[in-house]
Structures are given as structure tokens and as C-alpha cells.
N, C-alpha and C positions, 0 to 999 in steps of 0.2 A: 617182814621188816625191810624197808629199803636201805640201800647203801647210804652212807653219810658223806656229806661234803667235808671240806677241810675244817678242822677245829675252829670254833669261834675265838676271836681275839679276847683278851682278858676283859676289855671294856664291855663285851657282850655276854659275859657269864651271867647266870641266872640272878645271883645276888646283886650284881652291878646293875642289871636292867631293872630289877625291883626298886633299887635305891634311886635310879634315875627317874622312874615314873612317880615315885613317892615325892620327889622334888617338883615334878610337873603338876601334881595333883591340885594345888591351890589355883593355878591359872590355866589348867588344861582346856576347860570348856571355852574360855575366852580366846586362847591362842589357836587351838585346833578345831574348835566347834565349827566355825564358818568354812574353814578350809576343807573339811571332810564331809560337809553336809550332803552334797550330791551323792557321794559314795555311800553314805549311811542310808539315805533314802532308797537308792537303787538296790542295795543288798536286802533291805527289808521287803521291798516289793517282790523280789524274786523268791525270797524265803517264804513269804506268805502264800505263794502259789501252791505250796505243799502244806504249810502250817502244821499244827499239832504241837508236839513237844520240840522246842527250839533251844539249843545251847548256843549262847554267845560267848565265845572265847575272847578274852581281852575286853571284857565289858567296861572296864575303866570306871568312870564316874557315873555310868548308867545313862549317859546322854541320849542313847538311842532307844531306851526301854519304853518311854511313853508313846513312841511312834508305832509300836506293834499293836495289832488288833487284840482286844481283850479275850478273844476266843482262843488265842494261843497260850500255851503254858511255857514260861520262860525260865531259863536257868542261866545265871551269869557267873563267870569265873574270871579271875585276874590274878596276876602275881603280886600286885601292889596293894597292901593293906590301906594306905591313905586314900588311894583312888576308890576302893570299895566302901570306905566309910562315907564318901560322898554319894555313892550309888545307893547305899542303904537309906540315907536321909532322903534322897530323891524318891525312892520307892514308897517310903512312909508318907512323905509330904503330899504326893500325888495319888495316894491310895491305889497303887498298882497291884491289885489283888491277884493278878495273873502271873506275878513273879513268884515262883515257887522257892527259889534259893539263890543266894548270893554268897559265893565262897572264894576264899583264897586258894588258888590252885595253879600249878605249873602246866602250861600248854603242852609240854613234852611228856607229862605224866598225869593224864587225866584220871581222876578217881571215880570212874563210871564203868559199868559193865559194857560188853560189846553190844552194838546195835541198839543203843539206848535212846537215840534221838531221831526224830524225823528230819531235822535239818541242823547242821552245824554252821554257824555264822562266825567268820573271823574278819573283822574290819581293821585293816591297817595293823595287823598283828604279825603276819608271817615274817616280815623283814625286821621285826623287833625281838624275835626270840633267838637264843643262842644257836640252836640247831634246828633250822626250819624244817628239814626233812623229817626229823623225829616228831615235830608237831603235826605235820601233815599225816604221818602214819597214825597218830592218835585220833585225828579228825576222822580218818577213814575207818578206824576201828569202832568208834562210838556211834557213828551214824548208821541207821538201819539200811538194809538193802532196799533199793528204790528211792531212798532219801538222797539229799544233796548236801554237799559242802559248798558254801557260798563265801567267797573271799573277795574283799577289796584290798588292793595291794599296789605298792609302787613297783613298777617294772623298769629296770635300768635300761638306758639307751644302749644299742648294740654298736654304735660307731659315732664318730663326730665329736664336736665340742662338748655336747652334753655328757657324753660318756667320760671324757677327760675330767670334766668338772666333778662329776659324781665320784670318780676314783680319788680325786684330790681331797674331797670333803669327807671321805670315809673315816679317817682318824678322829675327826671332830664329831661327826654325827653318831658314831658308835658310842662315844662317851655320853651323848644325850639320850641314848636308848634305841636307836634305829639305824638302819643301813640306807645309804643312798645308792650304792652300787649293788644291784640284785638282778641279774639277767633272767629273762624268761626261760632260758634253757634249763635252769634249776627246776622249774615246775615241769617242763617237758620231760626231763630225765626221770623225775620222781614218778610221774604218771606212767611212763614207759615200763618201769620196773615194779609197778604196783598193780597187779592183775585185778584187784577188787574194784577199781574205779576207771571211769573214762571221762575225758574232757568233753563238756557239752556246750560251753560258751566261754569266749574270751573277747571282751570289748573294752576299748579305751573309754575313759570317763572324761567328760568335758570339765574345764574349758581347754586345757592344754594337752590332755592325753598322757600325762605323766603317771597317772594311776589307772588301774584297770579293774573291771569286774570279771572274776573267774569263777566258773561253776564246774564242779565234778559230780557225777552221779555214781552212787555205789551200786554195783551190779547185783541183780536179784539172785544169781546162783551162789552168792556168798552168804546166804542166810544161815543163821545159827538157831538152835533150839532155845526157846525162851524159858526161863524159870521165874515165876512170880516172885517179886521182891518187896512189894509195898502195898499198903492199903489205898494208895492214891490211884490205882488202876480204875479205868472207867470204860463202859462199853464203847463210847465214841472214840476213845484213844486206847487201843488195846495194849500198847507197849507199857511195861512197868516203869514206875518212877525210878530214875537212876539213883543208886546209892541208898543209904539209910538216911531218911530225912531228919532223923534226930540229931545227926551230926552236922547239919547245915548251919552256916554262920548267920543266915537270915532265912526264916521260914514264914510262909504265909500264915496269917492269923496268930503269930507269935510275937509278943512284944520284945523279946530278947533279940539283940542283934550283935552280941559279942561272939568272938570266935571261940 
């Protein structure tokens, strides 16, 4: 477990963040859909280089789910129930039968076994959780050795006017559910003290470079012994299905979508 940064402000506590995104749910796709489109597409492209079992943390309204290949098996989690209600409706309306589960879950406390996924995707999530390093620890725990953590994220400016503006806006944006001031050094420090991962890519996203695509690989020598957990195993994808599917709030081929 990595060391933790300073405690999150009250406006960034888990319940406050969940409430903030619950308020965003009715208009999230309209407001943020176009802004984050390039980052969504970029993260999906790199995630599908590995493919297989993909966990999307902060799946929100499920706006990115239709863009994945149907050959992949998708699991989506988010802290906001109203956001996930929209995600479930989208999955049903579009017949996304490769979505295995949609669940309410805290990014800092993922209810999955170690090494459960081939890829963990976190789009615009890390700066929106109360304790980002704890979430990163969880991503590293649940991705398999040889798999990747794919992050799209705001990276704060290191100097100049933009840095001053981001710092000034922090009291406002944290009440809206995200941080504007988030230096790259937090990722660098986390990676330096987390021996199971290594940074393999960091690149700015167009048009302005305020957001970045970041990829970490989980190293092979951190493999753990697997124990079968589910009837959803298949020869093509030897990793067991994470968790007990009977507890999922949305299950493939199941008409029930209640928590």
C-alpha cells in the first residue's frame, strides 16, 4: 500500500462526491460528453490492444460502453447510483450483451479479487476521488500481471498563470466533484513507491493538453495463484469472473437491474 497524500477536503469526501455526480447525472452526457470524447476514444483504443476482461472504474452513465468491441467483457462501477441508472438503461437499449455487470462501488474499495482483470480503465476519475492514491492502489491490485491500468486525467500546471487559476478554482470545483489542481508529481510519487507497476506511457491529449493519457503496466513477477470463482470462466479468457455474479446490480441476460 502506498503512502497517502494530505486528507481530502470535506467537499471531496466519498458521500459528497457521490451526491455531486448524482446532481450531474441528468446533464452529464450533454455537458461532458463532447469535452471528454477524445480521451474516451484514446483510452478505449489502448485498452483493446490487450482486451479480454475490462473494468471501467467511474463508468458513470455508460457513455463509453458502446465504443468497446463486443469481443471484450466489460464491468462498470461507479459511486453514483443516478449515473448508473442511466448506464443500465443504455446497456439494455443498445443490447450490449458484452457488459457483464454494472455496480455501485467505491474506487478506493473495489469488491473484486486480486488480479481479476486484464485492463482497468479510469476515465477522468482519479482527480474526482477523495483519496487518489488509494484508488490507484486498488487499480494495481485488481489488474492481472501483464495487464494495464489506462487512465485519462487532468494534470495540473506546474507553473504560470494556469497553475494560479487552478489553485484559485479548487474550492469551487471540489464542490462540483473534481479537482483542478492535481500535479503530475502525485502519479510519479505513487509509481515510485509501488513496486508492482511501471509507467509505460504519458501523453498530452489534444486540443490543449490539459488532459493526459497515462498507462501503467503491472509487472509479471507480481502474479498470484488463482482460485476458480465462477462458472463464467472460458478457455479464451482463463481469468475467473470477479466476484459473485449473483450480487451484481446488472447482469447479462438478467432482466433485473435493481441493486
